[in-house]
C-alpha positions in Angstrom: 44.2 -5.4 -8.2 46.0 -7.5 -10.7 44.8 -7.0 -14.6 46.1 -8.5 -17.5 44.4 -8.6 -21.5 44.7 -12.4 -22.5 42.9 -13.9 -25.8 40.8 -17.1 -26.6 39.9 -18.6 -29.7 36.9 -16.1 -30.2 37.9 -12.7 -28.4 40.1 -10.5 -26.1 39.3 -10.5 -22.4 40.4 -8.8 -19.0 41.9 -11.1 -16.3 41.6 -9.3 -13.0 42.5 -10.4 -9.4 40.3 -8.8 -7.0 40.1 -9.1 -3.0 41.0 -12.8 -3.5 38.8 -13.7 -6.8 39.4 -14.3 -10.3 37.2 -12.4 -12.7 37.2 -12.8 -16.5 35.2 -9.6 -18.3 34.4 -10.3 -21.7 32.2 -7.4 -22.5 32.0 -4.0 -21.4 29.4 -2.2 -18.9 27.6 -1.6 -22.6 27.2 -5.7 -22.6 29.4 -5.5 -26.1 32.3 -8.2 -26.4 35.5 -7.1 -26.3 36.2 -8.0 -29.9 39.8 -6.1 -30.3 43.1 -5.6 -28.2 42.3 -1.8 -28.3 38.8 -2.4 -26.7 40.3 -4.6 -24.0 42.7 -2.3 -23.3 40.4 0.9 -22.7 38.4 -1.3 -20.7 41.3 -2.2 -18.3 42.4 1.5 -17.8 38.9 2.9 -17.0 38.7 -0.3 -14.6 42.0 0.7 -13.0 40.8 4.5 -12.8 37.7 3.4 -11.0 40.0 1.3 -8.2 42.0 4.5 -7.9 39.1 6.4 -7.3 37.1 3.8 -4.8 34.6 3.4 -7.8 35.3 0.3 -9.0 32.6 -2.5 -8.3 32.2 -6.2 -10.5 28.9 -6.2 -10.3 29.3 -3.3 -13.0 30.8 -6.0 -15.3 29.4 -9.3 -14.9 26.9 -9.8 -17.9 25.0 -12.3 -16.1 24.4 -9.0 -12.9 24.4 -6.4 -15.7 21.0 -8.8 -17.3 19.6 -9.2 -13.3 20.2 -5.0 -13.3 17.5 -4.4 -16.1 14.9 -2.9 -14.7 12.0 -5.2 -15.8 14.3 -7.9 -14.7 15.0 -6.1 -11.4 11.3 -5.8 -10.9 10.6 -8.7 -12.1 12.8 -10.8 -8.8 11.3 -7.6 -6.8 7.9 -8.8 -7.3 8.6 -12.2 -6.7 10.4 -11.3 -3.2 7.1 -9.4 -2.5 4.9 -12.7 -3.8 6.8 -14.7 -0.8 5.4 -11.9 1.4 2.1 -12.3 0.7 2.6 -16.4 0.7 3.7 -15.6 4.6 0.7 -13.5 5.4 3.1 -10.2 5.4 1.4 -8.5 2.3 -2.1 -8.3 1.1 -2.7 -10.0 -2.4 -4.7 -6.7 -3.5 -1.3 -4.6 -2.7 0.8 -7.0 -4.8 -1.7 -7.2 -7.7 -1.6 -3.1 -7.7 2.4 -3.3 -7.3 2.2 -6.0 -10.4 -0.2 -3.4 -12.8 1.5 -0.4 -12.2 5.2 -2.0 -13.1 3.8 -3.7 -16.1 1.4 -0.8 -17.5 3.5 2.0 -16.1 7.2 1.4 -15.5 8.0 -1.1 -18.1 6.8 0.6 -20.8 8.8 3.4 -20.2 12.0 2.4 -18.1 12.4 -1.6 -18.3 15.1 -1.4 -20.8 17.6 0.5 -18.7 19.5 -1.0 -15.9 18.3 0.7 -12.6 22.0 1.9 -12.3 21.5 4.1 -15.2 17.8 5.9 -14.0 18.4 9.2 -13.0 16.5 12.5 -12.1 16.2 13.1 -16.0 15.1 9.7 -16.7 12.1 9.8 -13.9 11.4 13.2 -14.6 10.8 12.3 -17.9 8.8 9.2 -17.1 6.0 11.1 -15.1 5.8 13.9 -17.8 4.7 11.4 -20.0 2.4 9.8 -17.3 0.9 13.1 -16.1 -1.1 13.4 -19.6 -3.2 10.7 -18.8 -3.4 9.7 -15.1 -5.0 11.6 -11.8 -2.1 13.0 -9.5 -3.6 10.4 -7.0 -2.0 7.5 -9.4 0.9 9.2 -10.2 1.7 9.7 -6.4 1.1 5.7 -6.1 3.0 4.5 -9.1 6.0 7.3 -8.1 5.3 5.2 -4.2 6.1 2.3 -6.0 9.4 3.1 -7.9 10.5 4.8 -4.7 10.0 1.7 -3.0 12.1 -0.5 -5.9 14.9 2.1 -5.1 14.7 2.1 -1.7 15.4 -2.0 -1.6 18.0 -1.7 -4.1 19.9 0.6 -1.9 19.3 -1.7 1.0 20.7 -4.5 -1.6 23.8 -2.3 -2.4 22.5 -2.8 -5.7 22.4 1.1 -6.4 24.8 3.3 -4.6 22.2 6.2 -4.3 18.4 7.0 -4.8 17.6 9.5 -7.4 15.6 13.0 -6.6 12.3 12.4 -6.9 10.0 15.0 -8.8 6.8 16.1 -6.0 3.5 15.3 -7.0 0.7 17.4 -5.2 -2.1 15.4 -4.6 -5.8 16.8 -3.8 -6.9 16.2 -0.3 -9.9 13.6 -1.4 -13.1 14.0 -0.4 -14.2 12.0 2.9 -17.3 10.7 2.3 -19.5 9.5 5.3 -23.1 8.7 6.6 -24.9 9.7 10.0 -26.4 7.1 12.2 -29.6 7.6 10.8 -28.1 7.4 7.2 -26.3 4.3 7.9 -29.8 3.3 9.4 -31.5 3.3 6.2 -28.8 1.3 4.6 -29.5 -1.8 7.3 -33.0 -1.7 6.4 -32.7 -2.7 2.9 -30.4 -6.1 3.9 -32.7 -8.5 4.7 -30.1 -11.5 5.4 -29.4 -11.6 9.1 -25.7 -12.5 8.8 -24.8 -9.6 6.6 -26.6 -7.0 8.2 -25.1 -8.2 11.5 -21.9 -7.7 9.7 -22.3 -4.3 8.3 -23.6 -3.2 11.7 -20.6 -5.0 13.7 -18.4 -2.4 11.2 -20.5 0.5 12.0 -20.4 0.0 15.5 -16.6 -1.4 15.6 -15.2 0.5 13.3 -13.1 -2.5 11.8 -12.1 -2.9 8.2 -14.0 -5.1 6.0 -11.9 -7.8 6.2 -11.3 -7.4 9.8 -14.7 -8.0 10.2 -14.5 -10.9 8.0 -11.7 -12.8 9.7 -13.9 -12.5 12.9 -13.9 -15.7 14.9 -16.7 -16.8 17.4 -13.4 -17.7 19.7 -12.3 -13.9 19.6 -15.6 -12.8 21.1 -15.6 -12.5 25.2 -19.1 -12.4 26.2 -18.6 -12.1 29.9 -16.4 -9.1 29.7 -18.3 -7.9 26.4 -15.1 -7.3 24.6 -14.1 -8.6 21.2 -9.8 -8.9 19.8 -9.3 -7.7 16.5 -6.0 -9.4 15.7 -6.3 -10.8 12.1 -7.9 -9.8 8.5 -8.9 -11.9 5.2 -6.2 -11.5 2.3 -8.9 -11.7 -0.4 -10.3 -15.4 0.2 -7.4 -16.4 2.7 -7.7 -16.0 6.4 -4.4 -13.6 7.6 -3.5 -14.1 11.3 -2.5 -10.3 11.3 -4.4 -7.4 10.7 -3.1 -4.3 7.7 -1.6 -2.8 10.6 -0.2 -5.9 12.3 -1.9 -4.8 15.5 -3.9 -6.8 18.2 -7.1 -4.5 19.6 -9.1 -5.1 22.4 -12.4 -3.6 22.0 -15.7 -3.4 24.2 -18.5 -4.3 22.0 -21.7 -2.1 22.0 -25.2 -3.7 23.0 -26.7 -3.9 19.8 -23.8 -5.3 18.4 -24.1 -8.1 21.0 -27.5 -8.7 20.5 -27.4 -9.1 16.8 -24.4 -11.6 17.1 -26.2 -13.8 19.4 -29.3 -14.2 17.0 -26.2 -15.6 14.6 -26.3 -19.4 13.7 -22.8 -21.1 14.6 -20.7 -22.5 11.5 -18.2 -25.5 11.9 -15.9 -23.1 10.3 -15.5 -20.9 13.5 -16.0 -17.7 11.7 -18.8 -15.5 13.1 -20.0 -14.2 9.4 -20.4 -16.6 7.1 -22.3 -17.9 3.9 -22.6 -21.6 2.9 -20.2 -22.0 6.0 -17.3 -19.8 4.5 -16.4 -16.2 5.5 -18.1 -13.8 3.3 -16.8 -13.2 0.4 -15.2 -9.8 -0.7 -17.4 -9.5 -3.9 -20.5 -10.7 -1.9 -19.9 -7.8 1.0 -19.3 -5.1 -2.0 -22.3 -6.4 -3.6 -24.7 -6.1 -0.9 -24.2 -2.6 0.4 -24.2 -1.3 -3.0 -27.7 -2.9 -3.6 -29.1 -1.8 -0.1 -27.4 1.8 0.0 -28.7 2.2 -3.6 -32.3 1.2 -2.4 -31.5 3.9 0.7 -30.9 6.7 -1.9 -27.0 6.8 -0.9 -24.2 7.1 -2.8 -21.0 5.9 -0.5 -19.0 2.7 -0.8 -18.7 0.1 2.2 -15.8 1.5 3.9 -16.8 4.6 3.7 -20.1 4.1 5.1 -18.8 2.0 7.9 -15.3 2.9 9.1 -15.0 6.1 7.7 -17.9 7.1 9.1 -17.2 5.8 12.5 -14.5 7.7 13.0 -16.1 10.7 11.2 -19.3 10.5 14.0 -16.9 10.5 16.5 -14.7 13.7 15.5 -18.1 15.3 15.4 -19.2 14.1 19.0 -15.8 15.7 20.1 -13.5 12.5 20.4 -9.8 13.2 20.8 -7.9 12.0 17.7 -5.9 9.9 20.0 -9.0 7.6 21.0 -10.0 7.7 17.5 -6.7 6.3 16.2 -6.7 3.6 19.1 -9.9 2.2 18.1 -9.4 1.9 14.2 -5.7 0.3 14.8 -4.0 3.4 13.5 0.0 3.2 14.3 0.8 6.8 13.9 -1.4 9.9 14.2 -1.0 10.8 10.2 -4.2 8.2 9.0 -6.2 9.4 12.0 -5.5 13.2 11.1 -7.1 12.8 7.8 -10.4 12.9 9.6 -10.0 16.4 11.4 -11.5 18.2 8.3 -14.4 16.3 8.7 -15.4 17.9 12.1 -18.4 19.9 10.7 -20.1 20.7 14.1 -17.1 22.4 15.7 -17.1 25.2 12.4 -21.2 25.3 12.7 -20.5 26.5 16.3 -18.7 29.4 15.2 -20.4 30.3 12.5 -23.6 30.5 14.9 -21.5 32.5 17.4 -20.4 34.5 14.4 -24.6 35.4 13.4 -25.0 35.8 16.9 -22.0 38.8 17.1 -23.5 40.3 14.0 -27.5 40.1 14.8 -26.4 42.0 18.2 -24.3 44.6 16.4 -27.6 45.5 14.2 -29.7 45.4 17.3 -27.6 48.5 18.6 -27.5 50.5 15.6 
């Protein structure tokens, strides 16, 4: 590297020749202009030190790059890249809204003015200590996940040299609410619309996500083989030709579901579950479920009353977690294992056996 100090009409600058490229620096890492020869000399000496120790990176000094590395600017550009993934059907709109909310409301107010290269363990620890007073451990874990993802992408793009260590956040295991088949039937009885009743029955028997059910098309059903192909989902109110896990599942249709589907009217749109010719809207699905569940005296959300309940019922019936994972479309066993703790019936057998042993001992005494 060759470097000299020069002066223009206004300020001093460092003139570098680095790897065949000419770089003129009018400010230091801190963004302050080189308003004196002494300041310029100190900067050149520091650059030579970095070159000798393999630490020099021109991005650390170029003003445009410095501005782009300010966390609020960097996060904005990161969100713009995620928006392109949404537009290409690779990311859900709801997830992008959650990312935007966490960045704007929790990350930017604390670290938005710092360079992403200057956010160290101490800054992250202070951030989560500040947030812990008003947010739940689950929310803190979600925010931590967003920030870690930003750092991971920054490292991959070589905008930072390392990912700082994150504090561990202990999240209590959530309570998984679920319904028995009898309770599900009570909810179905409170739904008058045959299309919406068939929709919830489909979710209850097939274990699909609501978005997958809303995206179901008649061409996905093979009546002769009694199977259905699950390969798409609704992204908000937009059709996405892939599921959340980007999987392709072929599921056997239950007789009950098939009979309910045969009674539904065909829409020109090709979607199975429709309202005014269009796929059921997310808001309509949730409001219908809430009203029916309330009338049935049941306090669970749609996801818990359908998909969670399918998995929980199967666990209690002795079905292996591997098979349940295949039905639900889980890529790994991690998501499926959370249902293991709802296996109440196997524990009931242990309690009953223990009671039998205790009664036997009392009889002998």
